[in-house]
C-alpha positions, -999 to 999 in steps of 0.1 A, spaced: 751 57 -722 716 59 -742 686 71 -729 651 66 -743 631 91 -724 645 128 -707 625 117 -675 652 91 -670 683 113 -669 667 131 -638 658 101 -618 682 96 -583 692 66 -567 708 55 -535 717 27 -518 749 4 -509 764 -19 -536 797 -39 -532 817 -19 -557 838 -52 -569 800 -66 -580 800 -71 -620 779 -41 -637 754 -66 -653 748 -74 -617 744 -40 -604 722 -29 -635 697 -60 -625 694 -49 -589 685 -14 -602 662 -33 -625 647 -52 -596 638 -21 -577 631 1 -601 609 6 -634 640 13 -653 655 -12 -677 690 -15 -691 701 -32 -720 740 -42 -727 753 -40 -761 790 -39 -763 801 -11 -747 768 6 -749 740 11 -724 706 16 -734 681 27 -704 648 30 -709 617 33 -686 594 0 -681 559 12 -694 534 -5 -669 496 -13 -678 
């Protein structure tokens, strides 16, 4: 996993998600509820913060 910003590494999330959901669905849910964006390329995930403004 690659983080575009060190601040992202310190973020914590909590909630309940069915463990049988595909990873892309879980990441989409997180994108809708946070200001974080996930990009999947093969087995690599890049995590970046969405810039507002």
